[in-house]
C-alpha positions as CSV (number, residue, x, y, z in Angstrom):
1,M,41.8,-32.0,45.7
2,D,38.3,-30.9,44.8
3,P,37.4,-27.9,47.0
4,A,34.0,-29.5,47.6
5,V,35.6,-32.4,49.4
6,R,38.5,-30.7,51.1
7,Q,39.2,-32.2,54.5
8,C,38.6,-29.7,57.3
9,I,40.9,-29.5,60.3
10,V,41.4,-27.2,63.3
11,P,45.0,-25.9,63.3
12,V,46.4,-25.0,66.7
13,L,49.4,-22.7,66.2
14,A,51.2,-23.3,69.5
15,G,53.8,-21.1,70.9
16,G,56.9,-20.1,69.0
17,G,57.8,-16.7,70.4
18,T,59.3,-14.6,67.7
19,R,59.6,-17.6,65.3
20,L,56.4,-16.5,63.6
21,P,57.4,-17.2,60.0
22,A,57.3,-20.9,60.7
23,H,53.6,-20.7,61.5
24,V,53.1,-18.8,58.2
25,G,54.8,-21.7,56.4
26,V,52.4,-24.1,58.2
27,L,49.3,-22.2,56.9
28,Q,50.8,-22.0,53.4
29,A,51.3,-25.8,53.3
30,I,47.8,-26.5,54.7
31,G,46.3,-24.5,51.8
32,E,48.5,-26.1,49.2
33,L,47.7,-29.6,50.5
34,G,44.0,-28.8,49.9
35,Y,42.9,-28.9,53.6
36,S,40.6,-26.2,54.9
37,Y,39.8,-24.7,58.3
38,Q,36.8,-22.8,59.7
39,H,38.2,-22.6,63.2
40,I,41.8,-21.7,64.1
41,V,43.5,-21.6,67.5
42,G,46.4,-19.4,68.5
43,V,48.7,-19.8,71.6
44,S,51.5,-17.3,72.5
45,G,53.4,-16.3,69.4
46,G,51.1,-18.5,67.3
47,S,48.2,-16.3,68.3
48,I,49.7,-13.5,66.2
49,I,49.5,-15.6,63.0
50,A,46.2,-17.2,63.9
51,A,44.6,-13.7,64.4
52,L,45.9,-12.4,61.2
53,A,44.7,-15.4,59.3
54,A,41.3,-15.2,60.9
55,A,41.1,-11.6,59.9
56,G,41.7,-12.6,56.2
57,T,45.4,-11.8,55.8
58,D,46.8,-14.1,53.2
59,C,50.1,-16.0,53.7
60,E,52.1,-14.0,51.2
61,T,51.2,-10.8,52.9
62,M,52.1,-12.2,56.3
63,R,55.4,-13.6,55.0
64,T,56.3,-10.1,53.6
65,L,55.2,-8.4,56.8
66,F,57.4,-10.6,59.1
67,L,60.4,-10.3,56.8
68,D,60.2,-6.5,57.2
69,V,59.2,-6.1,60.9
70,D,61.9,-5.6,63.5
71,F,60.8,-7.7,66.5
72,S,63.2,-5.8,68.8
73,V,61.1,-2.6,68.7
74,F,58.6,-4.5,71.0
75,L,61.3,-5.4,73.5
76,G,61.4,-3.2,76.6
77,H,64.2,-3.0,79.2
78,S,62.4,-1.0,81.9
79,L,63.3,-2.2,85.4
80,V,60.8,0.3,86.8
81,N,58.0,-1.3,84.7
82,L,59.2,-4.7,85.9
83,L,58.8,-3.7,89.5
84,L,55.5,-2.0,89.0
85,R,53.8,-4.3,86.5
86,G,55.8,-7.4,86.3
87,G,57.4,-7.1,82.9
88,L,60.4,-5.3,81.2
89,S,58.1,-4.2,78.4
90,S,54.7,-2.5,78.9
91,G,53.3,-4.3,75.8
92,V,51.6,-1.1,74.6
93,K,53.7,-0.7,71.4
94,F,53.0,-4.3,70.4
95,E,49.3,-4.0,71.0
96,Q,49.1,-0.8,69.0
97,W,51.0,-2.5,66.1
98,M,48.8,-5.6,66.3
99,N,45.6,-3.6,66.4
100,E,46.8,-1.7,63.3
101,Q,47.4,-4.9,61.4
102,L,43.9,-6.2,62.3
103,Q,42.3,-2.8,61.6
104,G,40.8,-2.8,65.1
105,K,38.8,-5.9,64.6
106,R,36.9,-7.5,67.5
107,F,36.2,-11.2,67.7
108,A,32.6,-10.7,66.5
109,D,34.0,-9.1,63.3
110,L,35.9,-12.2,62.2
111,E,34.5,-14.6,59.6
112,T,36.8,-17.4,60.6
113,H,36.2,-18.6,64.1
114,L,39.3,-17.7,66.2
115,S,40.2,-18.9,69.7
116,I,43.1,-17.4,71.5
117,V,44.5,-19.0,74.7
118,A,46.2,-17.4,77.7
119,T,47.0,-18.7,81.1
120,D,45.4,-17.6,84.4
121,V,48.3,-17.8,86.9
122,R,45.8,-17.8,89.8
123,S,44.1,-21.1,88.7
124,S,46.8,-22.5,86.4
125,Q,44.0,-23.0,83.9
126,P,43.5,-21.8,80.3
127,V,41.4,-18.8,79.5
128,V,39.9,-18.8,76.0
129,F,39.0,-15.7,74.1
130,S,36.7,-16.2,71.1
131,R,33.5,-15.0,69.4
132,D,31.5,-17.1,71.9
133,T,33.2,-15.9,75.1
134,T,34.3,-12.4,74.3
135,P,32.7,-11.1,71.1
136,D,33.3,-7.4,71.8
137,L,36.9,-7.7,72.8
138,R,39.6,-6.4,70.4
139,V,41.5,-9.3,69.0
140,A,44.8,-7.4,69.5
141,Q,44.1,-7.2,73.2
142,A,43.6,-11.0,73.5
143,V,46.8,-11.6,71.5
144,L,48.8,-9.4,73.9
145,Y,47.5,-11.5,76.8
146,S,48.5,-14.7,75.0
147,I,52.1,-13.6,74.2
148,S,52.8,-12.2,77.6
149,I,55.9,-14.2,78.6
150,P,56.4,-13.6,82.4
151,L,59.0,-11.0,83.3
152,L,59.2,-9.8,79.6
153,F,55.6,-8.5,79.4
154,P,53.4,-7.5,82.4
155,F,50.7,-9.6,84.1
156,H,47.3,-8.6,82.7
157,H,44.1,-8.4,84.8
158,Y,40.9,-9.4,82.9
159,D,37.7,-10.0,85.0
160,D,38.9,-12.2,87.8
161,H,41.9,-13.5,85.9
162,V,45.6,-12.7,86.1
163,L,46.9,-13.6,82.6
164,V,50.3,-14.6,81.2
165,D,51.6,-16.4,78.2
166,G,49.4,-19.3,76.9
167,S,52.3,-21.6,76.1
168,I,52.9,-22.2,79.8
169,L,49.9,-24.5,79.7
170,S,50.4,-28.3,79.3
171,E,49.8,-29.6,75.8
172,D,46.8,-31.6,76.8
173,S,44.8,-28.4,77.4
174,L,45.2,-27.6,73.7
175,I,43.9,-30.9,72.3
176,R,40.2,-30.5,72.6
177,D,37.1,-30.4,70.4
178,W,37.5,-26.8,69.5
179,A,34.9,-26.7,66.7
180,G,32.3,-28.6,68.8
181,D,31.7,-31.1,65.9
182,R,34.8,-33.4,66.4
183,T,36.7,-31.9,63.5
184,P,40.3,-33.2,63.7
185,V,42.6,-31.0,65.7
186,V,46.2,-30.6,64.7
187,C,48.7,-28.9,67.0
188,F,51.6,-27.4,65.2
189,R,54.4,-27.0,67.8
190,L,57.8,-25.4,67.4
191,R,60.9,-26.9,69.2
192,D,64.6,-26.0,69.2
193,K,66.9,-28.9,70.2
194,Q,70.1,-26.9,69.9
195,A,71.5,-24.3,72.3
196,P,70.9,-20.8,71.0
197,D,73.8,-18.4,70.3
198,P,75.1,-16.6,73.4
199,H,73.1,-13.5,74.2
200,A,75.1,-10.2,73.8
201,H,75.7,-8.3,77.0
202,R,75.3,-4.6,77.5
203,N,77.4,-2.7,80.0
204,I,74.3,-0.8,81.1
205,L,71.4,-2.5,83.0
206,P,73.0,-6.0,83.1
207,L,70.1,-7.2,85.2
208,A,67.9,-6.8,82.2
209,D,70.3,-9.0,80.2
210,Y,70.3,-11.7,83.0
211,L,66.5,-11.7,83.0
212,L,66.3,-12.1,79.2
213,M,68.7,-15.0,79.4
214,L,66.5,-16.6,82.2
215,I,63.3,-16.1,80.2
216,R,65.0,-17.5,77.0
217,T,66.1,-20.6,78.9
218,F,62.6,-21.1,80.5
219,M,60.8,-20.8,77.1
220,S,63.3,-23.0,75.3
221,T,62.9,-25.7,78.0
222,L,59.1,-25.5,77.6
223,S,59.4,-26.1,73.9
224,R,61.3,-29.3,74.6
225,E,58.7,-30.7,77.0
226,F,58.0,-34.4,76.6
227,L,54.9,-35.4,74.6
228,S,52.9,-38.4,75.5
229,E,51.8,-40.8,72.8
230,A,48.2,-39.7,73.1
231,L,49.2,-36.1,72.3
232,W,51.8,-37.0,69.7
233,V,49.3,-38.3,67.3
234,N,47.7,-34.9,67.1
235,T,51.0,-33.0,67.0
236,V,53.2,-31.9,64.1
237,L,56.6,-31.0,65.6
238,I,58.7,-28.4,63.7
239,E,62.4,-28.4,64.7
240,C,63.7,-24.8,64.6
241,E,67.4,-25.7,64.6
242,G,68.7,-23.6,67.4
243,L,66.5,-20.5,67.0
244,S,65.0,-19.8,70.4
245,P,61.6,-18.2,71.1
246,L,63.3,-15.0,72.0
247,E,65.3,-14.3,68.8
248,F,64.5,-10.6,68.5
249,H,67.2,-9.8,66.0
250,M,66.6,-12.4,63.3
251,T,68.0,-11.8,59.8
252,P,65.7,-12.0,56.8
253,E,67.6,-15.2,55.9
254,Q,66.7,-16.8,59.3
255,K,63.1,-15.7,58.9
256,S,62.9,-17.3,55.4
257,H,64.5,-20.4,56.8
258,L,61.8,-20.6,59.5
259,F,59.1,-20.3,56.9
260,E,60.6,-23.2,54.9
261,L,60.9,-25.3,58.1
262,G,57.2,-24.8,58.9
263,Y,56.2,-25.3,55.2
264,R,58.3,-28.4,54.4
265,T,57.5,-30.1,57.7
266,T,53.8,-29.6,57.3
267,L,53.9,-30.8,53.6
268,D,55.8,-33.9,54.7
269,I,54.1,-34.9,57.9
270,L,50.5,-33.7,57.9
271,P,49.2,-35.9,54.9
272,L,50.8,-39.0,56.4
273,K,49.1,-38.6,59.7
274,L,45.7,-37.7,58.2
275,A,46.0,-40.5,55.6
276,H,46.7,-43.1,58.2
277,G,44.0,-41.9,60.6
278,R,46.6,-41.0,63.2
279,I,45.1,-37.6,63.9
280,T,42.1,-38.1,66.1
281,A,39.0,-36.0,66.9
282,P,39.0,-35.3,70.6
Protein backbone atom coordinates (compact mmCIF):
# COMPACT_ATOMS: atom_id res chain seq x y z
CA MET A 1 0.00 0.00 0.00
CA ASP A 2 1.28 3.48 -0.88
CA PRO A 3 2.35 5.22 2.37
CA ALA A 4 0.65 8.39 1.10
CA VAL A 5 -2.75 6.65 1.21
CA ARG A 6 -2.26 4.42 4.26
CA GLN A 7 -5.46 4.05 6.23
CA CYS A 8 -5.18 5.52 9.71
CA ILE A 9 -6.74 3.76 12.71
CA VAL A 10 -6.61 4.17 16.49
CA PRO A 11 -5.46 0.86 18.03
CA VAL A 12 -6.73 0.21 21.56
CA LEU A 13 -4.54 -2.43 23.20
CA ALA A 14 -6.94 -3.69 25.85
CA GLY A 15 -5.87 -5.72 28.85
CA GLY A 16 -3.87 -8.89 28.59
CA GLY A 17 -1.92 -8.93 31.86
CA THR A 18 1.44 -10.60 31.25
CA ARG A 19 0.48 -11.72 27.73
CA LEU A 20 2.27 -8.68 26.30
CA PRO A 21 3.84 -10.42 23.27
CA ALA A 22 0.37 -10.81 21.72
CA HIS A 23 0.01 -7.02 21.56
CA VAL A 24 3.48 -6.74 20.00
CA GLY A 25 2.25 -9.14 17.32
CA VAL A 26 -0.79 -6.91 16.79
CA LEU A 27 1.38 -3.86 16.12
CA GLN A 28 3.71 -5.86 13.85
CA ALA A 29 0.72 -6.94 11.75
CA ILE A 30 -0.75 -3.42 11.62
CA GLY A 31 2.51 -2.14 10.17
CA GLU A 32 2.86 -4.97 7.65
CA LEU A 33 -0.73 -4.50 6.50
CA GLY A 34 0.07 -0.89 5.64
CA TYR A 35 -2.16 0.76 8.25
CA SER A 36 -0.87 3.65 10.32
CA TYR A 37 -1.74 5.27 13.63
CA GLN A 38 -1.09 8.70 15.08
CA HIS A 39 -2.90 7.94 18.33
CA ILE A 40 -2.64 4.74 20.38
CA VAL A 41 -4.53 3.73 23.53
CA GLY A 42 -3.31 1.36 26.24
CA VAL A 43 -5.33 -0.36 28.94
CA SER A 44 -3.88 -2.55 31.71
CA GLY A 45 -1.15 -4.80 30.25
CA GLY A 46 -1.77 -3.26 26.84
CA SER A 47 -0.63 0.10 28.22
CA ILE A 48 2.93 -1.24 28.49
CA ILE A 49 3.11 -1.98 24.75
CA ALA A 50 1.22 1.20 23.80
CA ALA A 51 3.62 3.32 25.85
CA LEU A 52 6.71 1.71 24.35
CA ALA A 53 5.31 2.10 20.83
CA ALA A 54 4.42 5.76 21.42
CA ALA A 55 7.97 6.34 22.68
CA GLY A 56 9.36 5.02 19.39
CA THR A 57 10.31 1.44 20.32
CA ASP A 58 10.03 -0.80 17.26
CA CYS A 59 8.29 -4.18 17.33
CA GLU A 60 11.46 -6.25 16.95
CA THR A 61 13.02 -4.53 19.97
CA MET A 62 9.85 -5.10 22.00
CA ARG A 63 9.68 -8.73 20.95
CA THR A 64 13.27 -9.33 22.09
CA LEU A 65 12.68 -7.39 25.31
CA PHE A 66 9.71 -9.51 26.36
CA LEU A 67 11.36 -12.77 25.39
CA ASP A 68 14.12 -11.93 27.86
CA VAL A 69 12.25 -10.27 30.72
CA ASP A 70 11.19 -12.34 33.72
CA PHE A 71 7.72 -11.09 34.66
CA SER A 72 7.92 -12.77 38.07
CA VAL A 73 10.46 -10.20 39.32
CA PHE A 74 7.58 -7.71 39.52
CA LEU A 75 5.40 -10.07 41.55
CA GLY A 76 5.32 -9.32 45.29
CA HIS A 77 4.07 -11.52 48.14
CA SER A 78 4.02 -9.03 51.01
CA LEU A 79 0.97 -9.49 53.21
CA VAL A 80 2.09 -6.42 55.16
CA ASN A 81 1.98 -4.35 51.97
CA LEU A 82 -1.42 -5.87 51.21
CA LEU A 83 -2.78 -4.72 54.58
CA LEU A 84 -1.21 -1.24 54.42
CA ARG A 85 -1.57 -0.40 50.72
CA GLY A 86 -3.99 -2.91 49.26
CA GLY A 87 -1.58 -4.97 47.12
CA LEU A 88 0.85 -7.88 47.50
CA SER A 89 3.40 -5.91 45.43
CA SER A 90 4.36 -2.27 45.91
CA GLY A 91 4.75 -1.74 42.15
CA VAL A 92 7.96 0.24 42.70
CA LYS A 93 10.21 -2.27 40.90
CA PHE A 94 7.93 -2.36 37.87
CA GLU A 95 7.64 1.44 37.66
CA GLN A 96 11.43 1.81 37.83
CA TRP A 97 11.87 -0.78 35.07
CA MET A 98 9.20 0.84 32.89
CA ASN A 99 10.69 4.31 33.39
CA GLU A 100 14.06 2.91 32.29
CA GLN A 101 12.59 1.49 29.10
CA LEU A 102 10.91 4.83 28.36
CA GLN A 103 14.02 6.84 29.28
CA GLY A 104 11.99 8.90 31.74
CA LYS A 105 9.66 10.28 29.07
CA ARG A 106 6.60 12.31 30.03
CA PHE A 107 3.46 12.51 27.91
CA ALA A 108 4.55 15.85 26.44
CA ASP A 109 7.76 14.19 25.15
CA LEU A 110 5.96 11.67 22.92
CA GLU A 111 5.52 12.24 19.19
CA THR A 112 2.71 9.69 18.91
CA HIS A 113 -0.38 10.69 20.87
CA LEU A 114 -0.79 8.20 23.73
CA SER A 115 -3.79 7.70 26.01
CA ILE A 116 -3.53 5.40 29.02
CA VAL A 117 -6.68 4.36 30.85
CA ALA A 118 -7.08 3.49 34.53
CA THR A 119 -10.21 3.01 36.65
CA ASP A 120 -11.32 5.28 39.49
CA VAL A 121 -12.88 2.92 42.05
CA ARG A 122 -14.70 5.81 43.74
CA SER A 123 -16.70 6.76 40.67
CA SER A 124 -16.35 3.53 38.60
CA GLN A 125 -15.33 5.79 35.71
CA PRO A 126 -12.28 5.78 33.42
CA VAL A 127 -9.42 8.18 34.07
CA VAL A 128 -7.43 9.01 30.94
CA PHE A 129 -3.80 10.12 31.04
CA SER A 130 -2.50 11.81 27.89
CA ARG A 131 -0.63 14.77 26.45
CA ASP A 132 -3.83 16.81 26.78
CA THR A 133 -4.77 15.87 30.34
CA THR A 134 -1.40 15.21 32.04
CA PRO A 135 1.46 16.49 29.84
CA ASP A 136 4.03 16.57 32.66
CA LEU A 137 3.26 13.16 34.14
CA ARG A 138 5.85 10.43 33.63
CA VAL A 139 4.38 7.83 31.30
CA ALA A 140 5.69 5.00 33.50
CA GLN A 141 3.62 6.30 36.39
CA ALA A 142 0.41 6.23 34.33
CA VAL A 143 1.23 2.71 33.12
CA LEU A 144 1.58 1.56 36.74
CA TYR A 145 -1.86 2.99 37.49
CA SER A 146 -3.37 1.19 34.51
CA ILE A 147 -1.87 -2.25 35.31
CA SER A 148 -2.70 -2.21 39.02
CA ILE A 149 -4.82 -5.34 39.36
CA PRO A 150 -6.63 -5.14 42.74
CA LEU A 151 -4.89 -7.08 45.55
CA LEU A 152 -1.83 -7.67 43.35
CA PHE A 153 -0.77 -4.01 43.15
CA PRO A 154 -1.75 -1.21 45.54
CA PHE A 155 -4.48 1.35 45.08
CA HIS A 156 -3.01 4.62 43.80
CA HIS A 157 -4.17 8.09 44.79
CA TYR A 158 -3.96 10.71 42.05
CA ASP A 159 -5.71 14.06 42.58
CA ASP A 160 -9.17 13.04 43.80
CA HIS A 161 -9.01 9.60 42.21
CA VAL A 162 -8.31 6.18 43.71
CA LEU A 163 -6.93 4.21 40.77
CA VAL A 164 -6.81 0.53 39.84
CA ASP A 165 -6.49 -1.57 36.70
CA GLY A 166 -8.08 -0.09 33.57
CA SER A 167 -9.42 -3.43 32.32
CA ILE A 168 -12.09 -3.46 35.03
CA LEU A 169 -13.99 -0.95 32.89
CA SER A 170 -16.73 -2.11 30.60
CA GLU A 171 -15.73 -2.32 26.94
CA ASP A 172 -18.00 0.50 25.82
CA SER A 173 -15.84 3.02 27.68
CA LEU A 174 -12.97 2.18 25.30
CA ILE A 175 -14.86 2.64 22.04
CA ARG A 176 -14.88 6.41 21.67
CA ASP A 177 -13.57 9.03 19.26
CA TRP A 178 -10.05 9.02 20.71
CA ALA A 179 -8.46 11.12 17.96
CA GLY A 180 -11.28 13.66 17.90
CA ASP A 181 -11.63 13.39 14.12
CA ARG A 182 -13.64 10.15 13.83
CA THR A 183 -10.63 8.04 12.91
CA PRO A 184 -11.79 4.38 13.13
CA VAL A 185 -11.10 2.81 16.52
CA VAL A 186 -10.09 -0.85 16.74
CA CYS A 187 -10.01 -2.55 20.13
CA PHE A 188 -7.62 -5.52 20.28
CA ARG A 189 -8.76 -7.70 23.15
CA LEU A 190 -7.17 -10.88 24.53
CA ARG A 191 -9.29 -13.78 25.77
CA ASP A 192 -8.54 -17.23 27.17
CA LYS A 193 -11.35 -19.75 26.79
CA GLN A 194 -9.51 -22.65 28.40
CA ALA A 195 -8.80 -23.15 32.08
CA PRO A 196 -5.19 -22.24 33.00
CA ASP A 197 -2.81 -24.80 34.44
CA PRO A 198 -3.08 -25.28 38.22
CA HIS A 199 -1.16 -22.71 40.23
CA ALA A 200 1.76 -24.18 42.16
CA HIS A 201 1.38 -23.96 45.94
CA ARG A 202 4.05 -22.93 48.41
CA ASN A 203 4.20 -24.19 51.98
CA ILE A 204 4.99 -20.68 53.19
CA LEU A 205 2.40 -17.88 53.01
CA PRO A 206 -0.44 -19.97 51.52
CA LEU A 207 -2.72 -16.92 51.79
CA ALA A 208 -0.68 -15.21 49.07
CA ASP A 209 -1.25 -18.26 46.86
CA TYR A 210 -4.99 -18.18 47.47
CA LEU A 211 -5.13 -14.47 46.66
CA LEU A 212 -3.22 -15.01 43.42
CA MET A 213 -5.63 -17.76 42.40
CA LEU A 214 -8.58 -15.47 43.21
CA ILE A 215 -7.09 -12.62 41.17
CA ARG A 216 -6.33 -14.96 38.27
CA THR A 217 -9.92 -16.22 38.23
CA PHE A 218 -11.27 -12.66 38.40
CA MET A 219 -9.11 -11.39 35.53
CA SER A 220 -9.78 -14.45 33.36
CA THR A 221 -13.52 -14.00 33.90
CA LEU A 222 -13.27 -10.37 32.81
CA SER A 223 -11.56 -11.43 29.59
CA ARG A 224 -14.53 -13.69 28.77
CA GLU A 225 -17.08 -10.90 29.24
CA PHE A 226 -19.84 -10.92 26.64
CA LEU A 227 -19.54 -8.36 23.84
CA SER A 228 -22.60 -6.72 22.35
CA GLU A 229 -22.92 -6.54 18.55
CA ALA A 230 -22.32 -2.77 18.66
CA LEU A 231 -18.91 -3.33 20.30
CA TRP A 232 -18.06 -6.47 18.35
CA VAL A 233 -17.71 -4.60 15.06
CA ASN A 234 -14.88 -2.52 16.55
CA THR A 235 -13.16 -5.45 18.28
CA VAL A 236 -10.52 -7.91 17.13
CA LEU A 237 -10.59 -10.81 19.59
CA ILE A 238 -7.38 -12.78 20.11
CA GLU A 239 -7.78 -16.22 21.70
CA CYS A 240 -4.86 -16.97 24.02
CA GLU A 241 -5.45 -20.71 24.32
CA GLY A 242 -5.41 -21.20 28.07
CA LEU A 243 -2.77 -18.62 28.99
CA SER A 244 -4.25 -16.47 31.75
CA PRO A 245 -3.48 -12.76 32.37
CA LEU A 246 -1.30 -13.79 35.34
CA GLU A 247 1.16 -16.17 33.68
CA PHE A 248 4.27 -14.80 35.38
CA HIS A 249 6.48 -17.78 34.51
CA MET A 250 5.99 -18.08 30.76
CA THR A 251 8.60 -19.87 28.69
CA PRO A 252 10.16 -18.22 25.63
CA GLU A 253 8.14 -20.67 23.52
CA GLN A 254 4.86 -19.52 25.11
CA LYS A 255 5.81 -15.87 24.57
CA SER A 256 6.65 -16.53 20.91
CA HIS A 257 3.33 -18.35 20.52
CA LEU A 258 1.47 -15.33 21.95
CA PHE A 259 3.24 -13.06 19.48
CA GLU A 260 2.12 -15.32 16.63
CA LEU A 261 -1.47 -15.40 17.92
CA GLY A 262 -1.67 -11.59 17.97
CA TYR A 263 0.13 -11.30 14.64
CA ARG A 264 -1.85 -13.93 12.72
CA THR A 265 -5.23 -12.93 14.12
CA THR A 266 -4.67 -9.30 13.19
CA LEU A 267 -3.45 -10.21 9.70
CA ASP A 268 -6.53 -12.37 9.14
CA ILE A 269 -9.30 -10.31 10.76
CA LEU A 270 -8.42 -6.61 10.57
CA PRO A 271 -8.40 -6.26 6.74
CA LEU A 272 -11.75 -8.05 6.49
CA LYS A 273 -13.43 -5.72 8.96
CA LEU A 274 -11.95 -2.58 7.42
CA ALA A 275 -12.61 -3.68 3.83
CA HIS A 276 -16.27 -4.33 4.55
CA GLY A 277 -16.72 -1.15 6.55
CA ARG A 278 -17.49 -3.11 9.69
CA ILE A 279 -15.26 -0.97 11.89
CA THR A 280 -17.04 2.26 12.64
CA ALA A 281 -15.87 5.66 13.77
CA PRO A 282 -17.53 6.43 17.13
